[in-house]
LODRENBA-901792 format. One record per residue (C-alpha): residue in one letter; x, y, z. Coordinates in steps of 0.02 Angstrom, whole numbers. Layout:
  r       X       Y       Z
  A       X       Y       Z
...
REM end
This chain:
  r       X       Y       Z
  M       0       0       0
  A     141     121      44
  L     221      92    -126
  I      66     101    -233
  L     -31     242    -146
  P      81     385    -208
  V      67     323    -387
  I    -122     308    -374
  L    -137     484    -300
  L     -28     554    -438
  I    -139     473    -570
  I    -296     539    -485
  M    -225     716    -476
  A    -173     706    -659
  I    -351     658    -704
  V    -418     806    -603
  D    -295     927    -686
  F    -339     862    -859
  G    -524     876    -820
  L    -506    1058    -765
  L    -400    1096    -918
  F    -528    1016   -1034
  N    -670    1111    -949
  S    -577    1276    -973
  Y    -549    1234   -1157
  M    -734    1196   -1182
  V    -784    1360   -1099
  I    -666    1469   -1203
  N    -712    1375   -1362
  N    -896    1413   -1329
  A    -853    1595   -1288
  A    -760    1616   -1452
  R    -905    1541   -1549
  E   -1035    1650   -1461
  G    -928    1806   -1485
  A    -902    1771   -1670
  R   -1087    1737   -1696
  N   -1137    1900   -1615
  A   -1004    1998   -1710
  A   -1065    1918   -1872
  I   -1242    1980   -1847
  G   -1181    2158   -1820
  S   -1150    2176   -1633
  T   -1025    2305   -1574
  D    -856    2258   -1502
  V    -917    2312   -1329
  K   -1064    2193   -1340
  V    -953    2052   -1403
  S    -837    2086   -1256
  G    -983    2074   -1136
  I   -1041    1910   -1212
  V    -868    1832   -1202
  E    -852    1888   -1020
  E   -1025    1821    -981
  V    -991    1650   -1057
  T    -822    1637    -969
  G    -891    1697    -802
  M    -831    1541    -710
  L    -649    1571    -763
  D    -525    1693    -688
  Q    -549    1849    -796
  S    -373    1913    -757
  R    -299    1767    -855
  L    -417    1785   -1003
  T    -384    1885   -1162
  F    -480    1895   -1324
  T    -472    1986   -1490
  V    -599    2024   -1624
  T    -533    2052   -1800
  P    -565    2152   -1904
  S    -611    2299   -1795
  E    -789    2359   -1790
  A    -756    2506   -1908
  L    -681    2394   -2043
  R    -817    2260   -2049
  K    -929    2246   -2200
  K   -1055    2119   -2260
  G    -973    1959   -2322
  D    -808    1981   -2228
  E    -746    1849   -2108
  I    -742    1893   -1924
  T    -620    1804   -1810
  V    -636    1796   -1621
  T    -486    1724   -1531
  V    -496    1685   -1345
  T    -340    1641   -1244
  Y    -336    1580   -1065
  Q    -190    1543    -950
  N    -247    1386    -858
  Q    -162    1359    -689
  L    -123    1178    -645
  I    -157    1128    -466
  T     -41     978    -446
  P     139    1029    -405
  I     218     872    -477
  I     125     887    -641
  S     164    1072    -654
  A     348    1027    -636
  I     332     915    -790
  V     221    1029    -896
  S     241    1217    -910
  N     127    1305    -788
  P      14    1397    -829
  V     -44    1306    -985
  Q    -101    1424   -1123
  I    -264    1372   -1205
  T    -323    1458   -1364
  A    -488    1443   -1457
  K    -532    1531   -1618
  A    -698    1549   -1710
  V    -721    1621   -1884
  M    -890    1673   -1955
  R    -946    1774   -2105
  M   -1026    1945   -2077
  E   -1212    1942   -2118
REM end
């Protein structure tokens, strides 16, 4: 038991870290898609910013960045709009963070055509 327990705990913590990382990826992927959709139907950059922040409400906003290209003034019907959301995900297991760079940068991008 004394030999196997540390290995089992390490595996369990790796599963927890991966689960949290995957959850963060799913949230920012959804935020990028929602932001791109709203920008494509003519929303302002301020409204797109509010939507991305609303969708990512469960994440630490200080580690979240996003961009909308092209800018609101340069958009015209038929152009592609790209929303890129980046999040610095903090790992919670010290041993795993020694193996993998911590924080892990997660990026999601959504592209939609302006309507």
